[in-house]
Structure formats: C-alpha cells, structure tokens
All heavy atoms as an XYZ file, in Angstrom:
998
protein
N     113.238    117.280     99.603
C     113.348    116.094     98.742
C     112.008    115.616     98.241
O     111.141    115.457     99.020
C     114.009    115.010     99.618
C     114.029    113.670     98.855
S     114.312    112.138     99.731
C     115.404    112.484    100.976
N     111.860    115.499     96.977
C     110.668    114.979     96.434
C     110.992    113.625     95.690
O     111.480    113.592     94.629
C     110.077    116.049     95.408
C     108.860    115.678     94.763
C     107.978    116.804     94.933
N     106.784    116.617     94.160
C     105.706    115.967     94.477
N     105.604    115.553     95.676
N     104.720    115.785     93.662
N     110.636    112.562     96.434
C     110.934    111.214     95.963
C     109.828    110.322     95.982
O     109.009    110.464     96.886
C     112.076    110.580     96.739
O     113.207    111.590     96.892
C     112.643    109.431     96.124
N     109.644    109.498     95.021
C     108.488    108.555     94.908
C     108.950    107.140     94.573
O     110.007    107.035     93.894
C     107.477    109.048     93.915
O     107.012    110.366     94.236
N     108.105    106.239     94.741
C     108.252    104.844     94.325
C     107.055    104.474     93.417
O     105.982    104.707     93.874
C     108.462    103.858     95.514
C     109.759    104.045     96.159
C     108.406    102.338     95.008
C     110.023    103.048     97.303
N     107.381    103.984     92.151
C     106.291    103.588     91.290
C     106.248    102.092     91.385
O     107.186    101.360     91.211
C     106.643    104.089     89.911
C     106.654    105.504     89.776
C     107.845    106.211     89.870
C     105.536    106.177     89.304
C     107.863    107.567     89.794
C     105.478    107.601     89.149
C     106.775    108.271     89.412
N     104.958    101.627     91.609
C     104.823    100.135     91.718
C     103.692     99.750     90.668
O     102.858    100.333     90.399
C     104.125     99.814     93.103
C     104.947    100.122     94.335
C     104.042     99.712     95.572
C     106.259     99.416     94.385
N     103.965     98.544     90.128
C     102.981     97.966     89.294
C     102.325     96.844     90.058
O     102.941     95.896     90.325
C     103.695     97.394     88.012
C     104.190     98.353     87.038
C     103.000     99.253     86.390
O     101.951     98.664     86.181
O     103.253    100.345     86.141
N     101.132     97.071     90.298
C     100.382     96.039     91.136
C      99.263     95.505     90.268
O      99.074     95.938     89.123
C      99.744     96.677     92.408
O      98.854     97.646     92.047
N      98.528     94.538     90.759
C      97.293     94.037     90.018
C      96.393     95.067     89.753
O      95.590     95.040     88.708
C      96.748     92.839     90.777
C      97.689     91.631     90.864
C      97.001     90.509     91.624
C      97.985     89.337     91.642
N      97.454     88.186     92.365
N      96.222     95.941     90.561
C      95.255     97.136     90.426
C      95.707     98.119     89.329
O      94.803     98.887     88.800
C      94.908     97.773     91.658
C      94.358     97.021     92.794
C      94.316     97.810     94.077
C      93.972     96.976     95.260
N      94.018     97.721     96.515
N      96.974     98.184     89.110
C      97.453     99.201     88.201
C      98.728     99.785     88.763
O      99.362     99.258     89.621
N      99.069    101.009     88.273
C     100.255    101.629     88.807
C      99.829    102.482     90.026
O      98.902    103.137     90.141
C     100.769    102.684     87.742
O     101.178    101.902     86.481
C     102.042    103.311     88.235
N     100.785    102.303     91.022
C     100.584    103.016     92.355
C     101.903    103.865     92.542
O     102.925    103.359     92.361
C     100.475    102.050     93.600
C     100.277    102.703     94.871
C      99.245    101.152     93.314
N     101.723    105.080     92.941
C     102.740    106.026     93.269
C     102.781    106.252     94.772
O     101.874    106.738     95.339
C     102.704    107.380     92.480
C     102.629    107.073     91.025
C     103.807    108.265     92.960
C     102.301    108.320     90.274
N     103.915    105.886     95.456
C     104.000    106.068     96.897
C     105.004    107.181     97.108
O     106.212    107.096     96.771
C     104.433    104.758     97.626
C     103.410    103.675     97.432
C     104.642    104.990     99.075
C     103.870    102.331     97.856
N     104.540    108.126     97.718
C     105.475    109.312     98.200
C     106.409    108.865     99.323
O     105.961    108.107    100.142
C     104.683    110.564     98.665
C     103.786    111.060     97.501
C     104.463    111.638     96.313
O     105.593    112.151     96.444
N     103.955    111.338     95.160
N     107.697    109.325     99.274
C     108.653    108.938    100.274
C     108.178    109.247    101.734
O     108.387    108.447    102.640
C     109.959    109.594     99.951
N     107.453    110.389    101.910
C     107.076    110.835    103.210
C     105.896    109.795    103.726
O     105.689    109.884    104.973
C     106.525    112.195    103.242
N     105.379    109.108    102.842
C     104.171    108.221    103.263
C     104.629    106.829    103.644
O     104.040    106.062    104.392
C     103.108    108.161    102.235
C     102.345    109.498    102.177
C     101.509    109.803    103.375
O     100.799    108.947    103.865
O     101.664    110.937    103.878
N     105.783    106.372    102.972
C     106.195    104.981    103.090
C     106.855    104.801    104.440
O     107.741    105.521    104.866
C     107.239    104.666    102.041
C     107.763    103.269    102.070
C     106.756    102.259    101.616
C     109.062    103.155    101.047
N     106.435    103.734    105.124
C     107.054    103.388    106.378
C     108.175    102.265    106.177
O     109.344    102.547    106.554
C     106.092    102.853    107.419
C     104.928    103.812    107.734
C     103.981    103.108    108.762
C     105.519    105.044    108.398
N     107.821    101.197    105.578
C     108.803    100.073    105.321
C     108.330     99.208    104.198
O     107.228     99.343    103.743
C     109.238     99.360    106.557
C     108.100     98.606    107.175
C     107.790     97.240    106.782
C     107.253     99.062    108.121
C     106.744     96.609    107.329
C     106.201     98.441    108.714
C     105.950     97.192    108.260
O     104.966     96.443    108.938
N     109.234     98.414    103.701
C     108.995     97.489    102.591
C     109.420     96.077    103.268
O     110.410     95.968    103.921
C     109.830     97.635    101.375
C     109.670     99.180    100.905
C     109.520     96.758    100.266
C     110.737     99.562     99.900
N     108.526     95.090    103.019
C     108.847     93.862    103.602
C     108.498     92.760    102.608
O     107.750     92.931    101.554
C     108.099     93.559    104.934
O     108.517     92.306    105.434
C     106.641     93.602    104.672
N     109.059     91.596    102.745
C     108.713     90.415    101.928
C     107.363     89.831    102.299
O     107.146     89.696    103.550
C     109.713     89.287    102.033
C     109.343     88.091    101.322
C     111.041     89.914    101.633
N     106.453     89.683    101.434
C     105.154     88.981    101.675
C     105.383     87.588    101.693
O     105.570     86.890    100.715
C     104.088     89.442    100.703
C     102.816     88.905    101.019
O     102.578     88.279    102.068
O     101.754     88.958    100.151
N     105.344     86.871    102.912
C     105.705     85.470    103.069
C     104.617     84.645    102.510
O     104.843     83.432    102.337
C     105.957     85.144    104.529
O     104.904     85.573    105.339
C     107.179     85.912    104.990
N     103.272     85.099    102.254
C     102.212     84.222    101.821
C     102.370     84.013    100.248
O     101.754     83.077     99.873
C     100.893     84.930    102.059
O     100.773     86.182    101.476
C     100.736     85.090    103.581
N     103.091     84.820     99.558
C     103.226     84.616     98.029
C     104.691     84.663     97.767
O     105.541     85.386     98.310
C     102.506     85.769     97.386
C     101.045     85.849     97.692
C     100.436     87.082     97.039
C      99.049     87.364     97.582
N      98.902     88.665     97.975
N     104.970     83.902     96.757
C     106.437     83.925     96.141
C     106.726     85.182     95.481
O     105.897     85.678     94.739
C     106.578     82.720     95.176
C     106.738     81.428     95.953
O     106.913     81.387     97.096
O     106.498     80.419     95.300
N     107.952     85.769     95.666
C     108.395     87.005     94.972
C     107.437     88.159     95.075
O     107.137     88.874     94.135
C     108.717     86.693     93.524
C     109.553     85.563     93.309
N     110.858     85.560     93.734
C     109.382     84.221     92.832
C     111.527     84.383     93.393
N     110.691     83.584     92.974
N     106.769     88.205     96.255
C     105.935     89.394     96.473
C     106.439     90.290     97.611
O     106.910     89.855     98.597
C     104.614     88.834     96.832
O     103.564     89.826     96.882
N     106.255     91.537     97.382
C     106.625     92.615     98.333
C     105.409     93.323     98.895
O     104.462     93.530     98.173
C     107.628     93.621     97.766
C     108.947     93.029     97.264
C     109.735     94.149     96.624
C     109.743     92.376     98.385
N     105.509     93.731    100.095
C     104.412     94.460    100.756
C     105.118     95.997    101.138
O     106.052     96.037    101.822
C     103.948     93.880    101.981
S     102.688     94.878    102.898
N     104.372     96.936    100.659
C     104.811     98.325    100.903
C     103.833     98.989    101.862
O     102.767     99.137    101.543
C     104.880     99.218     99.666
C     105.932     98.772     98.673
C     105.711     97.667     97.918
C     107.075     99.539     98.527
C     106.741     97.233     96.916
C     108.093     99.164     97.630
C     107.895     98.080     96.877
N     104.326     99.137    103.101
C     103.543     99.623    104.273
C     103.551    101.087    104.299
O     104.713    101.643    104.503
C     103.833     98.893    105.568
C     103.023     99.392    106.657
C     103.759     97.372    105.448
N     102.496    101.857    104.140
C     102.465    103.283    104.323
C     101.684    103.655    105.509
O     101.186    102.700    106.298
C     101.738    104.013    103.066
O     100.437    103.525    103.090
C     102.449    103.593    101.774
N     101.490    104.957    105.867
C     100.883    105.417    106.990
C      99.329    104.980    106.932
O      98.730    104.802    107.974
C     100.992    106.881    107.115
C     102.449    107.341    107.412
C     102.571    108.743    107.497
C     103.957    109.241    107.746
N     104.215    110.566    107.738
N      98.804    104.870    105.742
C      97.363    104.568    105.591
C      97.017    103.115    105.179
O      96.019    102.580    105.582
C      96.746    105.522    104.617
C      96.002    106.764    105.173
C      96.996    107.662    105.810
O      98.055    108.055    105.199
N      96.860    108.102    107.057
N      97.970    102.526    104.287
C      97.513    101.313    103.682
C      98.758    100.481    103.326
O      99.844    100.853    103.511
C      96.595    101.473    102.504
C      97.244    102.419    101.444
C      96.198    102.949    100.415
O      95.346    102.072    100.073
O      96.410    104.036     99.965
N      98.479     99.267    102.792
C      99.569     98.334    102.318
C      99.273     98.222    100.784
O      98.191     98.039    100.294
C      99.494     97.066    102.902
C      99.717     97.204    104.475
C      99.649     95.883    105.230
C      99.937     95.964    106.608
N      99.914     94.750    107.366
N     100.410     98.074    100.117
C     100.375     97.885     98.595
C     101.300     96.584     98.290
O     102.339     96.603     98.989
C     100.923     99.110     97.761
C     100.214    100.295     98.026
N      98.912    100.607     97.396
C     100.392    101.358     98.878
C      98.448    101.801     97.858
N      99.407    102.286     98.709
N     100.833     95.827     97.479
C     101.527     94.672     97.095
C     101.969     94.664     95.651
O     101.268     95.071     94.789
C     100.607     93.383     97.323
C     100.303     93.255     98.832
C      99.154     93.789     99.287
C     101.092     92.478     99.623
C      98.774     93.612    100.679
C     100.774     92.360    101.014
C      99.634     92.968    101.488
O      99.323     92.754    102.838
N     103.134     94.082     95.355
C     103.607     93.913     93.974
C     104.632     92.760     93.955
O     105.060     92.408     95.013
C     104.240     95.162     93.523
S     105.915     95.574     94.150
N     104.938     92.226     92.846
C     105.959     91.250     92.664
C     107.392     91.947     92.612
O     107.414     93.137     92.119
C     105.751     90.437     91.485
O     105.683     91.302     90.329
C     104.438     89.578     91.500
N     108.334     91.263     93.097
C     109.637     91.912     93.014
C     110.490     91.300     94.082
O     110.152     90.286     94.754
N     111.619     91.933     94.302
C     112.726     91.443     95.198
C     113.205     92.655     96.005
O     113.332     93.814     95.390
C     113.786     90.829     94.359
C     114.881     90.171     95.263
O     114.527     89.350     96.058
O     116.038     90.572     95.175
N     113.476     92.463     97.213
C     113.999     93.499     98.089
C     115.324     94.156     97.652
O     115.605     95.330     97.732
C     114.202     93.105     99.527
C     113.129     93.059    100.455
C     113.566     92.566    101.885
C     112.300     94.423    100.560
N     116.024     93.395     96.876
C     117.355     93.961     96.301
C     117.124     95.019     95.247
O     118.004     95.745     95.111
C     118.101     92.704     95.698
C     118.671     91.730     96.675
O     118.963     92.152     97.753
N     118.804     90.522     96.342
N     115.910     95.038     94.683
C     115.603     96.030     93.722
C     115.482     97.352     94.350
O     115.655     98.409     93.694
C     114.210     95.747     93.010
C     114.238     94.418     92.281
O     115.361     93.950     91.913
O     113.191     93.806     92.037
N     115.267     97.417     95.656
C     115.114     98.729     96.358
C     116.222     98.949     97.286
O     116.250    100.022     97.990
C     113.794     98.688     97.235
C     112.602     98.644     96.243
C     112.069     97.368     95.911
C     112.045     99.760     95.611
C     111.021     97.329     95.027
C     111.007     99.647     94.704
C     110.443     98.422     94.503
N     117.167     98.109     97.396
C     118.326     98.159     98.181
C     119.579     98.698     97.430
O     120.526     97.969     97.208
C     118.658     96.841     98.904
C     119.708     96.967     99.943
O     119.916     98.025    100.546
O     120.274     95.891    100.133
N     119.488     99.870     96.934
C     120.588    100.449     96.091
C     120.986    101.891     96.615
O     120.324    102.428     97.462
C     120.204    100.473     94.690
C     118.939    101.397     94.374
O     118.644    102.167     95.169
O     118.449    101.079     93.242
N     121.974    102.358     96.056
C     122.500    103.719     96.535
C     121.715    104.922     95.974
O     121.811    105.976     96.515
C     124.039    103.913     96.110
O     124.134    103.606     94.676
C     124.839    102.863     96.839
N     120.950    104.636     95.032
C     120.149    105.749     94.486
C     118.973    106.241     95.374
O     118.557    107.385     95.309
C     119.489    105.361     93.174
C     120.513    105.142     92.077
O     121.547    105.679     92.111
N     120.204    104.341     91.029
N     118.587    105.370     96.343
C     117.557    105.777     97.280
C     118.279    105.779     98.677
O     118.157    104.909     99.402
C     116.467    104.746     97.237
C     115.651    104.734     95.971
C     114.519    103.800     95.999
N     113.763    103.808     94.796
C     113.895    102.878     93.893
N     114.616    101.891     93.980
N     113.063    103.045     92.806
N     118.874    106.841     98.939
C     119.669    106.979    100.262
C     118.767    107.117    101.460
O     119.195    107.017    102.520
C     120.687    108.106    100.161
C     120.049    109.509    100.052
O     118.945    109.540     99.676
N     120.698    110.558    100.458
N     117.509    107.266    101.198
C     116.488    107.414    102.253
C     115.941    106.028    102.645
O     115.120    105.887    103.606
C     115.353    108.356    101.815
C     114.743    108.078    100.450
C     115.342    108.435     99.245
C     113.564    107.386    100.245
N     114.555    108.097     98.300
C     113.426    107.431     98.804
C     112.636    106.807    101.051
C     112.332    106.734     98.121
C     111.486    106.222    100.396
C     111.385    106.193     98.932
N     116.303    104.926    101.954
C     115.940    103.560    102.334
C     117.085    102.831    102.897
O     118.235    103.041    102.452
C     115.402    102.806    101.154
C     114.114    103.331    100.506
C     113.765    102.524     99.219
C     113.036    103.273    101.519
N     116.874    102.048    103.980
C     117.996    101.238    104.532
C     117.535     99.841    104.814
O     116.459     99.669    105.387
C     118.427    101.952    105.897
C     119.526    101.225    106.571
C     120.767    101.443    106.114
C     119.270    100.329    107.539
C     121.879    100.900    106.785
C     120.302     99.630    108.192
C     121.677     99.892    107.810
N     118.274     98.861    104.423
C     118.034     97.455    104.637
C     118.466     97.086    106.080
O     119.628     96.953    106.375
C     118.874     96.603    103.624
C     118.636     95.190    103.694
C     117.568     94.737    102.672
N     117.318     93.353    102.627
C     117.483     92.632    101.512
N     117.988     93.168    100.388
N     117.147     91.422    101.491
N     117.503     96.941    106.962
C     117.766     96.766    108.349
C     117.660     95.297    108.737
O     118.062     94.933    109.947
C     116.840     97.648    109.237
S     115.189     97.148    109.074
N     117.227     94.432    107.920
C     116.994     93.013    108.139
C     116.860     92.339    106.813
O     116.644     92.960    105.900
C     115.610     92.941    108.931
C     115.295     91.605    109.357
N     114.636     90.681    108.564
C     115.366     90.983    110.675
C     114.498     89.570    109.330
N     114.870     89.810    110.495
N     117.001     91.072    106.771
C     116.955     90.381    105.441
C     115.640     90.412    104.837
O     115.563     90.376    103.555
C     117.434     88.944    105.622
C     116.601     88.075    106.438
C     117.191     86.661    106.488
N     116.412     85.885    107.505
C     115.610     84.887    107.183
N     115.578     84.526    105.976
N     114.972     84.305    108.063
N     114.630     90.715    105.644
C     113.274     90.814    105.020
C     112.652     92.217    105.106
O     111.407     92.313    104.880
C     112.303     89.830    105.810
O     112.840     88.556    105.624
N     113.354     93.294    105.539
C     112.868     94.534    105.816
C     113.750     95.584    105.228
O     114.930     95.587    105.586
C     112.477     94.837    107.279
C     111.450     94.076    107.827
C     111.576     92.734    108.384
C     110.148     94.555    107.868
C     110.574     92.012    108.830
C     109.043     93.772    108.327
C     109.297     92.572    108.827
N     113.199     96.598    104.706
C     113.850     97.864    104.327
C     113.030     99.036    104.929
O     111.843     99.099    104.736
C     113.920     98.139    102.796
C     114.890     97.026    102.097
C     114.477     99.523    102.590
C     114.925     97.219    100.616
N     113.574     99.888    105.767
C     112.904    100.977    106.426
C     113.213    102.300    105.752
O     114.184    102.466    105.079
C     113.296    101.141    107.830
C     112.811     99.939    108.689
C     114.738    101.358    108.027
N     112.234    103.193    105.820
C     112.378    104.587    105.267
C     112.922    105.454    106.331
O     112.392    105.686    107.416
C     110.913    105.034    104.848
C     111.034    106.412    104.214
O     112.069    107.081    104.232
N     109.866    106.860    103.818
N     114.147    105.972    106.161
C     114.807    106.822    107.200
C     114.117    108.087    107.446
O     114.162    108.660    108.644
C     116.259    107.109    106.745
C     117.156    105.904    106.578
C     118.543    106.398    106.045
C     117.379    105.144    107.854
N     113.266    108.504    106.493
C     112.494    109.707    106.652
C     111.438    109.595    107.706
O     110.925    110.655    108.356
C     111.794    110.120    105.375
C     112.572    110.704    104.268
C     111.739    110.682    102.954
C     112.999    112.175    104.597
N     110.901    108.392    108.072
C     109.757    108.217    108.940
C     110.109    107.559    110.246
O     109.201    107.247    111.027
C     108.662    107.381    108.113
O     109.245    106.198    107.668
C     108.159    108.182    106.935
N     111.330    107.323    110.478
C     111.769    106.733    111.812
C     111.523    107.579    112.901
O     111.976    108.740    112.894
C     113.232    106.234    111.720
C     113.201    105.022    110.743
C     113.624    105.673    113.118
C     114.737    104.441    110.617
N     110.861    107.115    114.039
C     110.774    107.882    115.289
C     111.632    107.369    116.250
O     112.234    108.157    117.109
C     109.242    107.725    115.710
C     109.061    108.294    117.102
C     107.551    108.284    117.538
C     107.141    106.830    117.778
N     105.801    106.676    118.277
N     111.869    106.017    116.397
C     112.672    105.477    117.417
C     113.360    104.206    116.920
O     112.726    103.360    116.185
C     111.692    105.188    118.630
C     112.408    104.528    119.737
C     111.489    103.992    120.978
O     110.423    104.504    120.863
O     111.966    103.322    121.657
N     114.579    103.955    117.320
C     115.156    102.729    117.165
C     115.399    102.123    118.558
O     116.298    102.656    119.304
C     116.603    102.883    116.418
C     116.388    103.583    115.025
C     117.257    101.538    116.209
C     117.645    103.953    114.455
N     114.655    101.112    118.780
C     114.716    100.514    120.218
C     115.828     99.428    120.190
O     115.566     98.310    119.617
C     113.402    100.102    120.563
C     113.450     99.675    122.097
O     114.220     98.944    122.548
N     112.419    100.196    122.851
N     116.933     99.631    120.869
C     117.971     98.670    120.835
C     117.656     97.371    121.567
O     118.049     96.301    121.084
C     119.148     99.319    121.460
C     120.368     98.497    121.556
C     121.536     99.244    122.259
C     122.814     98.356    122.379
N     123.894     99.121    122.956
N     116.949     97.506    122.594
C     116.587     96.352    123.479
C     115.470     95.427    122.818
O     115.561     94.208    122.962
C     116.309     96.718    124.856
C     117.471     97.591    125.524
C     117.420     98.929    125.521
C     118.684     96.880    125.832
C     118.425     99.666    126.040
C     119.701     97.590    126.258
C     119.613     99.058    126.410
O     120.659     99.651    126.844
N     114.478     96.047    122.236
C     113.508     95.247    121.615
C     113.825     94.900    120.164
O     113.123     94.114    119.569
C     112.211     96.054    121.546
C     111.594     96.383    122.910
C     110.273     97.202    122.774
O     109.841     97.421    121.577
O     109.794     97.659    123.769
N     114.898     95.572    119.599
C     115.318     95.473    118.279
C     114.242     95.625    117.290
O     113.950     95.006    116.372
C     116.025     94.028    118.026
C     117.399     93.960    118.636
C     118.213     92.872    118.037
N     117.446     91.728    117.533
C     117.826     90.486    117.759
N     118.861     90.101    118.367
N     117.041     89.523    117.274
N     113.548     96.845    117.559
C     112.404     97.267    116.684
C     112.652     98.660    116.288
O     113.202     99.485    116.941
C     111.110     97.101    117.373
C     110.830     95.849    118.107
C     110.567     94.643    117.359
N     109.394     94.735    116.526
C     109.116     93.740    115.601
N     109.877     92.747    115.458
N     107.941     93.727    115.011
N     112.124     99.013    115.095
C     112.039    100.317    114.593
C     110.595    100.840    114.634
O     109.739    100.120    114.188
C     112.553    100.469    113.109
C     112.448    101.813    112.588
C     114.012     99.986    113.091
N     110.391    102.040    115.158
C     109.086    102.642    115.230
C     108.995    103.808    114.395
O     110.034    104.541    114.181
C     108.725    102.989    116.821
C     108.694    101.728    117.614
C     109.704    101.251    118.300
C     107.505    101.037    117.727
C     109.708    100.204    119.152
C     107.340     99.857    118.535
C     108.566     99.431    119.180
O     108.476     98.419    119.986
N     107.726    104.279    113.973
C     107.652    105.254    112.879
C     106.867    106.425    113.437
O     105.905    106.319    114.216
C     106.960    104.686    111.774
C     107.778    103.533    111.155
C     107.491    102.211    111.445
C     108.967    103.711    110.364
C     108.269    101.133    111.020
C     109.576    102.697    109.850
C     109.447    101.430    110.231
N     107.044    107.591    112.783
C     106.391    108.845    113.028
C     105.082    108.810    112.463
O     104.786    108.159    111.434
C     107.059    110.046    112.398
C     108.620    110.345    112.824
C     109.223    111.249    111.850
C     108.383    111.071    114.241
N     104.044    109.520    113.131
C     102.716    109.683    112.645
C     102.042    108.468    112.084
O     101.361    108.436    111.125
C     102.742    110.738    111.570
C     103.395    112.050    111.882
O     103.080    112.380    113.029
O     103.970    112.675    111.086
N     102.209    107.345    112.870
C     101.678    106.033    112.434
C     100.534    105.624    113.403
O     100.884    105.240    114.522
C     102.741    105.067    112.346
C     102.313    103.740    111.957
O     101.315    103.596    111.172
O     102.863    102.698    112.422
N      99.291    105.819    112.976
C      98.232    105.482    113.890
C      98.065    103.988    113.971
O      97.522    103.469    115.038
C      96.998    106.036    113.218
C      96.628    107.465    113.576
C      97.668    108.361    113.019
O      98.301    108.262    111.982
N      97.909    109.496    113.764
N      98.637    103.151    113.120
C      98.452    101.683    113.155
C      99.553    101.045    114.029
O      99.504     99.845    114.348
C      98.575    101.046    111.788
O      97.548    101.529    110.916
N     100.448    101.925    114.523
C     101.517    101.430    115.423
C     102.354    100.314    114.826
O     102.732     99.402    115.386
C     100.991    101.020    116.746
C     100.287    102.172    117.585
C      99.864    101.854    118.972
O     100.267    100.805    119.501
O      99.050    102.491    119.484
N     102.625    100.494    113.499
C     103.510     99.629    112.862
C     104.885     99.702    113.394
O     105.357    100.709    113.803
C     103.629     99.890    111.366
C     102.269     99.471    110.582
O     101.907     98.396    110.539
N     101.657    100.434    110.035
N     105.648     98.605    113.320
C     107.041     98.611    113.632
C     107.678     97.426    112.927
O     106.967     96.479    112.457
C     107.248     98.458    115.159
C     106.721     97.220    115.795
O     107.217     96.090    115.584
N     105.587     97.329    116.489
N     108.949     97.307    112.867
C     109.532     96.287    112.230
C     110.919     95.974    112.916
O     111.442     96.822    113.566
C     109.774     96.565    110.817
S     110.933     97.819    110.324
N     111.347     94.752    112.720
C     112.612     94.363    113.382
C     113.808     94.832    112.653
O     113.763     95.110    111.453
C     112.537     92.795    113.422
C     111.760     92.477    112.214
C     110.830     93.634    111.996
N     114.969     94.757    113.365
C     116.305     94.984    112.706
C     117.194     93.911    113.281
O     117.054     93.503    114.400
C     116.856     96.387    112.751
C     117.035     96.902    114.229
C     118.264     96.531    114.861
C     116.085     97.604    114.880
C     118.505     97.036    116.135
C     116.302     98.042    116.141
C     117.545     97.721    116.881
N     118.124     93.571    112.431
C     119.060     92.518    112.917
C     120.066     92.990    113.852
O     120.397     94.289    113.821
C     119.704     91.809    111.714
O     120.631     92.682    111.169
N     120.570     92.227    114.634
C     121.576     92.664    115.690
C     122.776     93.367    115.083
O     123.234     94.467    115.519
C     121.962     91.482    116.566
C     122.814     91.805    117.739
C     123.048     90.542    118.576
N     123.567     89.450    117.766
C     122.927     88.260    117.565
N     121.749     87.970    118.196
N     123.529     87.244    116.829
N     123.215     92.883    113.956
C     124.418     93.409    113.269
C     124.068     94.738    112.557
O     124.947     95.438    112.198
C     125.041     92.463    112.282
C     125.767     91.324    112.869
C     126.314     90.376    112.004
N     125.309     89.360    111.806
C     125.152     88.700    110.735
N     125.881     88.812    109.706
N     124.173     87.705    110.667
N     122.826     95.050    112.362
C     122.497     96.311    111.623
C     122.197     97.413    112.553
O     121.909     98.487    112.037
C     121.273     96.020    110.726
C     121.472     95.148    109.643
C     122.242     95.706    108.619
C     122.401     94.755    107.374
N     122.753     95.436    106.193
N     122.226     97.312    113.793
C     121.892     98.345    114.805
C     122.817     99.557    114.492
O     122.343    100.716    114.388
C     122.027     97.901    116.235
C     121.870     99.027    117.214
C     120.554     99.698    117.313
C     122.925     99.503    117.915
C     120.421    100.741    118.152
C     122.701    100.540    118.832
C     121.494    101.238    118.875
O     121.296    102.248    119.848
N     124.147     99.343    114.605
C     125.055    100.489    114.483
C     124.915    101.150    113.168
O     124.867    102.349    112.927
C     126.510    100.094    114.892
C     127.494    101.169    114.612
C     126.590     99.740    116.410
N     125.002    100.242    111.960
C     124.828    100.934    110.641
C     123.565    101.644    110.488
O     123.476    102.674    109.835
C     124.992     99.809    109.698
C     125.607     98.670    110.462
C     125.316     98.896    111.908
N     122.478    101.156    111.033
C     121.095    101.764    110.969
C     121.209    103.177    111.668
O     120.838    104.134    111.088
C     120.129    100.924    111.461
C     118.692    101.559    111.651
C     118.085    102.018    110.228
C     117.622    100.627    112.295
N     121.756    103.200    112.869
C     121.854    104.436    113.616
C     122.728    105.401    112.914
O     122.388    106.624    112.695
C     122.450    104.044    115.073
C     122.439    105.187    116.028
C     122.744    104.698    117.461
C     124.268    104.339    117.410
N     124.800    104.176    118.761
N     123.816    105.049    112.376
C     124.702    105.881    111.580
C     124.180    106.407    110.324
O     124.273    107.563    110.138
C     126.194    105.166    111.380
C     126.974    104.941    112.568
C     127.331    106.095    113.363
O     127.732    107.157    112.712
O     127.238    106.205    114.652
N     123.469    105.571    109.651
C     122.766    105.956    108.405
C     121.732    106.997    108.678
O     121.562    108.010    107.956
C     122.162    104.774    107.602
O     123.163    103.905    107.179
N     120.863    106.849    109.780
C     119.912    107.723    110.078
C     120.510    109.106    110.475
O     120.088    110.161    110.042
C     119.131    107.177    111.228
C     117.876    108.018    111.716
C     116.947    108.320    110.582
C     117.234    107.487    112.929
N     121.614    109.021    111.254
C     122.281    110.263    111.668
C     122.887    110.971    110.484
O     122.683    112.179    110.289
C     123.382    109.959    112.706
C     124.045    111.174    113.290
C     125.160    110.883    114.193
C     125.125    109.609    115.038
N     126.347    109.391    115.755
N     123.495    110.267    109.589
C     124.161    110.933    108.391
C     123.012    111.471    107.449
O     123.102    112.512    106.942
C     124.904    109.896    107.601
C     126.227    109.455    108.347
O     126.585    110.122    109.271
O     126.813    108.485    107.920
N     121.961    110.730    107.310
C     120.849    111.121    106.443
C     120.225    112.527    106.990
O     119.931    113.380    106.249
C     119.766    110.049    106.363
C     118.657    110.508    105.466
C     118.768    110.475    104.150
C     117.442    110.856    106.086
C     117.658    110.806    103.298
C     116.360    111.085    105.259
C     116.499    111.248    103.909
N     120.020    112.459    108.280
C     119.322    113.717    108.873
C     120.274    114.913    108.751
O     119.808    116.040    108.630
C     118.984    113.446    110.379
C     117.837    112.404    110.552
C     117.569    112.161    112.056
C     116.575    112.941    109.929
N     121.559    114.716    108.933
C     122.515    115.787    108.759
C     122.566    116.342    107.405
O     122.664    117.491    107.209
C     123.956    115.342    109.281
C     124.067    115.247    110.719
C     125.486    114.569    111.098
C     123.863    116.521    111.399
N     122.549    115.383    106.520
C     122.499    115.766    105.066
C     121.248    116.508    104.666
O     121.276    117.468    103.937
C     122.647    114.451    104.117
O     123.806    113.801    104.491
C     122.724    114.862    102.614
N     120.140    116.084    105.147
C     118.825    116.752    104.942
C     118.853    118.190    105.556
O     118.187    119.067    104.934
C     117.755    115.907    105.511
C     117.277    114.738    104.700
C     116.781    115.164    103.489
O     115.653    115.845    103.426
O     117.267    114.776    102.412
N     119.409    118.385    106.640
C     119.460    119.660    107.332
C     120.342    120.654    106.526
O     119.995    121.842    106.463
C     119.988    119.515    108.678
C     118.941    119.001    109.646
C     119.516    118.811    111.099
O     120.737    118.986    111.274
N     118.695    118.398    111.976
N     121.327    120.095    105.907
C     122.326    121.014    105.095
C     121.686    121.328    103.726
O     122.145    122.320    103.190
C     123.603    120.264    104.862
C     124.315    120.167    106.260
C     125.602    119.386    106.181
O     125.938    118.735    105.040
N     126.289    119.212    107.261
N     120.845    120.592    103.183
C     120.214    120.791    101.822
C     119.216    121.902    101.815
O     118.729    122.480    102.769
C     119.572    119.528    101.368
C-alpha cells in the first residue's frame, strides 16, 4: 500500500507517508488546527478531523473525538489504560481511545491486518 497525506501548512506543502504517521489530533492551542504526529516530528495545518475520518482512508480510525490513529503503526491497544501505543516510536507517543471505541478499534485493526495480508 502506497498512501500519503498532503498537508498545506504555513511552511508549504508537506507530504506524510502512511507508514510514518502515528496519529492526528486536534491542536487545542489554536482554533481549527490539527497536529499530525509522525515518528520523527509534528506537522500543523488548519482543518477538521472530519476531513480525515472517511472511508477512502481505511488505514485511519477515529478512536476518540480528538484523535485519529493510523492502523498501520499500532503496536498495542491497552484496554486498562485506554491508550494506543505505536511501533518504532522513539518518542514513546501514545494516545487515548474512548471506552465505546475499544471493540470497534480492535475489530478494525484485525480486519485491516487480514486485508493487508491477503493483498
């Protein structure tokens, strides 16, 4: 799968590869601003999480009202801490998921991994 996200930031156009993206979150310090957290850095742009919460990107999952995770990079879904942990992440980033999203997140990850193996 070769997928990317194109962002328009203040610096210019940024291309984030799917394998590098960990999660997308709302930047609470600015109105209508999103933060794209990758394995190495963070990128900011204006927008809404709903723009990235669609069926065309089956590798993204809305796990919380303020977070979308990349199913490609999930290492662990911790039910008791209600946190998602990521592969190959030196910064030890993690993000929360809502209680109601635990089962759908787990099922989406399982379905996505099975689909990837068959492709």
